[in-house]
C-alpha positions as CSV (number, residue, x, y, z in Angstrom):
1,M,13.8,-1.6,15.7
2,S,11.6,0.8,17.7
3,A,8.4,2.7,16.7
4,Q,10.5,5.9,16.3
5,D,12.3,4.2,13.4
6,V,9.2,3.4,11.5
7,L,7.0,5.8,9.5
8,I,3.7,4.9,7.8
9,L,3.1,7.3,4.9
10,I,-0.3,7.4,3.1
11,P,-0.3,9.2,-0.2
12,A,-3.6,10.9,-1.2
13,R,-4.5,12.9,-4.2
14,M,-7.8,14.1,-5.6
15,A,-7.2,13.3,-9.3
16,S,-9.2,10.1,-9.5
17,T,-11.3,10.1,-12.7
18,R,-13.5,7.0,-11.9
19,L,-14.4,8.3,-8.4
20,P,-13.9,12.1,-8.1
21,G,-13.0,13.3,-4.6
22,K,-12.2,9.8,-3.5
23,P,-10.1,10.6,-0.4
24,L,-12.9,12.5,1.1
25,A,-15.7,10.0,0.3
26,D,-17.6,9.1,3.4
27,V,-17.0,5.6,4.8
28,G,-18.3,4.7,8.2
29,G,-19.0,8.3,9.0
30,R,-15.4,9.4,8.2
31,P,-13.6,10.5,5.1
32,M,-11.9,7.5,3.5
33,I,-8.4,8.9,4.0
34,V,-9.1,9.4,7.7
35,E,-10.3,5.8,8.0
36,V,-7.1,4.6,6.3
37,A,-5.1,6.7,8.8
38,R,-7.1,5.3,11.7
39,R,-6.4,1.7,10.7
40,S,-2.8,2.5,10.0
41,A,-2.4,3.9,13.5
42,A,-4.1,0.8,14.9
43,A,-1.2,-1.3,13.5
44,G,0.8,0.1,16.4
45,I,4.2,0.1,14.5
46,G,5.0,3.8,14.3
47,R,4.1,7.4,13.3
48,V,1.4,7.8,10.7
49,V,1.4,10.8,8.3
50,V,-0.8,11.5,5.2
51,A,1.0,13.1,2.2
52,T,-1.3,15.1,-0.1
53,D,-1.4,17.9,-2.6
54,D,-4.9,18.9,-1.8
55,E,-6.0,21.5,0.8
56,G,-9.3,19.8,1.4
57,V,-7.6,16.5,2.2
58,F,-5.1,18.3,4.4
59,A,-7.9,20.0,6.4
60,A,-9.9,16.8,6.8
61,V,-7.0,14.8,8.1
62,A,-5.8,17.6,10.4
63,D,-9.3,18.0,11.8
64,A,-9.4,14.3,12.6
65,G,-6.3,14.7,14.7
66,F,-3.8,12.9,12.3
67,E,-0.6,14.3,11.0
68,V,-0.5,15.5,7.4
69,V,2.0,17.1,5.1
70,M,1.6,19.0,1.8
71,T,3.5,17.8,-1.2
72,R,3.9,18.9,-4.8
73,S,1.1,18.2,-7.2
74,D,3.3,17.0,-10.1
75,H,4.3,13.6,-8.7
76,V,3.9,10.7,-11.2
77,S,3.5,8.0,-8.5
78,G,2.7,7.5,-4.8
79,S,6.3,6.4,-4.1
80,D,7.6,9.8,-5.4
81,R,5.1,11.5,-3.2
82,I,6.0,9.6,0.0
83,F,9.7,10.2,-0.7
84,E,9.1,14.0,-0.8
85,A,7.1,13.7,2.4
86,L,9.8,11.7,4.1
87,G,12.3,14.4,3.3
88,R,10.0,17.0,4.8
89,I,9.1,15.0,7.9
90,D,12.5,13.5,8.7
91,P,15.3,15.5,7.0
92,D,17.9,14.2,9.5
93,G,17.3,10.5,8.5
94,Q,16.2,9.1,11.8
95,V,13.5,6.9,10.2
96,A,14.9,3.6,8.9
97,R,11.8,1.9,7.6
98,I,8.8,3.4,5.7
99,V,5.5,1.7,5.0
100,N,3.5,3.0,2.1
101,V,-0.2,2.4,2.6
102,Q,-2.5,3.3,-0.2
103,G,-5.1,5.9,0.7
104,D,-7.9,3.9,-1.0
105,L,-7.8,0.8,1.3
106,P,-10.4,1.8,4.0
107,T,-11.1,-1.8,5.0
108,I,-7.5,-2.9,5.5
109,D,-6.7,-5.0,8.5
110,P,-4.0,-3.4,10.6
111,A,-2.3,-6.8,10.9
112,L,-1.6,-6.7,7.1
113,I,0.5,-3.5,7.6
114,R,2.5,-5.2,10.3
115,A,3.0,-8.3,8.1
116,A,4.6,-6.2,5.4
117,L,7.0,-4.5,7.9
118,D,8.0,-7.8,9.5
119,L,9.6,-8.9,6.2
120,L,12.3,-6.3,6.7
121,D,13.5,-8.2,9.8
122,D,15.6,-10.1,7.2
123,A,18.6,-7.9,6.5
124,G,18.7,-9.1,2.9
125,V,15.3,-7.8,2.0
126,D,15.0,-4.3,0.5
127,I,11.2,-4.1,0.1
128,G,8.4,-6.0,1.7
129,T,4.9,-6.4,0.2
130,L,1.8,-8.7,0.4
131,T,-0.1,-11.3,-1.6
132,A,-3.1,-13.6,-1.2
133,E,-3.8,-16.8,-3.1
134,I,-6.3,-16.4,-5.8
135,T,-9.6,-18.2,-5.2
136,D,-11.8,-16.6,-7.8
137,P,-11.2,-18.3,-11.2
138,H,-12.0,-15.1,-13.1
139,E,-9.1,-13.4,-11.3
140,R,-6.6,-15.8,-12.8
141,T,-7.0,-14.2,-16.3
142,N,-7.9,-10.7,-15.3
143,P,-5.1,-8.3,-16.2
144,N,-6.3,-5.9,-13.5
145,V,-5.3,-8.5,-10.9
146,V,-1.5,-8.4,-10.7
147,K,0.1,-11.7,-10.0
148,V,3.2,-12.4,-8.0
149,V,5.6,-15.1,-9.3
150,G,7.9,-16.1,-6.5
151,S,9.9,-18.8,-4.8
152,A,9.0,-19.9,-1.3
153,V,11.7,-19.0,1.2
154,A,9.8,-19.8,4.4
155,P,6.2,-20.8,5.3
156,G,3.9,-18.0,4.2
157,R,6.7,-16.1,2.5
158,L,7.9,-15.7,-1.1
159,R,10.9,-14.1,-2.7
160,A,9.5,-12.2,-5.7
161,L,10.9,-13.2,-9.0
162,Y,8.4,-11.3,-11.2
163,F,5.1,-9.4,-11.1
164,T,2.7,-9.6,-14.1
165,R,-0.8,-8.9,-15.4
166,A,-0.6,-12.2,-17.3
167,T,-1.7,-15.5,-16.0
168,A,1.5,-16.8,-14.4
169,P,3.2,-19.1,-13.6
170,Y,2.0,-21.6,-16.2
171,G,0.8,-25.0,-15.1
172,E,-0.9,-26.6,-12.1
173,G,-0.6,-24.8,-8.8
174,P,-1.7,-21.7,-6.9
175,L,-1.6,-18.2,-8.3
176,F,-1.1,-15.2,-6.1
177,H,-2.9,-11.8,-6.2
178,H,-0.4,-9.0,-5.4
179,I,-1.5,-6.4,-2.7
180,G,0.0,-3.0,-3.4
181,L,1.2,-2.1,0.1
182,Y,5.0,-1.7,0.5
183,A,7.5,-1.6,3.3
184,Y,10.9,0.0,2.4
185,R,14.2,0.3,4.0
186,R,15.0,4.0,3.7
187,A,18.1,3.3,1.5
188,A,15.9,1.1,-0.8
189,L,13.3,3.9,-1.2
190,E,16.0,6.4,-2.0
191,R,17.5,4.2,-4.6
192,F,14.2,3.2,-6.1
193,V,12.9,6.8,-6.7
194,A,16.3,7.7,-8.2
195,L,16.0,5.0,-10.9
196,A,14.6,5.7,-14.3
197,P,11.5,3.7,-15.3
198,S,12.6,0.2,-16.5
199,P,11.7,-1.6,-19.7
200,L,9.5,-4.2,-18.0
201,E,7.9,-1.6,-15.8
202,S,6.9,0.3,-18.9
203,R,5.6,-2.7,-20.6
204,E,3.6,-4.2,-17.7
205,K,2.7,-0.8,-16.2
206,L,3.9,-2.1,-12.8
207,E,6.3,0.2,-10.9
208,Q,7.7,-2.6,-8.7
209,L,9.4,-4.2,-11.7
210,R,11.8,-1.3,-11.7
211,A,13.2,-2.5,-8.3
212,L,13.5,-6.1,-9.5
213,E,15.2,-5.1,-12.7
214,A,17.7,-3.2,-10.6
215,G,18.5,-6.3,-8.6
216,M,16.6,-5.2,-5.4
217,R,15.1,-8.0,-3.3
218,I,11.4,-8.0,-2.7
219,D,9.9,-10.5,-0.3
220,V,6.2,-11.1,-0.1
221,A,4.1,-12.2,2.9
222,I,1.2,-14.5,2.0
223,V,-2.0,-13.3,3.8
224,D,-5.5,-14.6,3.9
225,T,-7.5,-11.9,2.2
226,V,-7.1,-9.0,-0.3
227,P,-8.2,-5.7,1.2
228,L,-10.8,-3.9,-0.9
229,G,-9.3,-1.1,-3.0
230,V,-11.9,1.6,-3.8
231,D,-11.6,2.8,-7.4
232,T,-15.3,3.0,-8.5
233,P,-18.7,4.0,-7.0
234,E,-19.5,0.3,-6.8
235,D,-16.3,-0.3,-4.7
236,L,-17.3,2.6,-2.4
237,I,-20.7,1.0,-1.8
238,K,-19.0,-2.3,-0.9
239,A,-16.6,-0.6,1.5
240,R,-19.4,1.2,3.3
241,E,-21.3,-2.2,3.7
242,L,-18.1,-3.9,5.0
243,I,-17.4,-1.2,7.5
244,A,-21.0,-1.0,8.6
245,R,-21.0,-4.8,9.3
246,E,-17.7,-4.5,11.1
247,D,-18.9,-1.7,13.3
248,A,-22.1,-3.6,14.0
249,S,-20.2,-6.7,15.0
250,Q,-18.0,-4.7,17.4
251,G,-20.9,-2.7,18.8
252,R,-19.3,0.5,17.6
253,A,-21.2,3.5,16.4
254,S,-20.0,5.3,13.2
């Protein structure tokens, strides 16, 4: 599989209520969406394109030298947005694997993006995603921390059986915090977005359950850390501090 067969798509919209204007918030001297694109490009696995419905985001990304495509404003989810973008960017179907990187992960390690894609080297896997073992006791019972329930299929790798906001599985042993970054085979993405929302998806408010209920295979790479998702002003402060420390340690000016 060559870099020409892989496409990283980053959905970005301006509709956040807890942090208005989130994609354009400054982190490390750059708009957040540009920082995510920069880190995605550093993964070195393929073409990077931002998919947005906002002209301000479009301009910021283009001005930074990254590819960007306009999409409709009525998409319910990021997966719907990236599927529209895929059709616009690659109507002839040359791209075989698509990585969906959330636009609010400005501190993500490029190695994590590669780890999700690597799961698709197994021909039986439809979708790849990530998890990290929970170390904070409060996260075990926090419904905002989605847990992966899975069976080990190799060192550092699970086959997902379920995703839940509950504390699961029951009993002694590790719990795993799901990281919402996905690598899709093109056929799997096409099938997924064509499916109606499933009962468990609607109950848990977790879109990935639609794929499991349809019999699709999701494998999960176990990684060391959970990247910071920026949803609130407090998260934004943390992201700025993390990037400032990173820049200082690498002797890089923002």
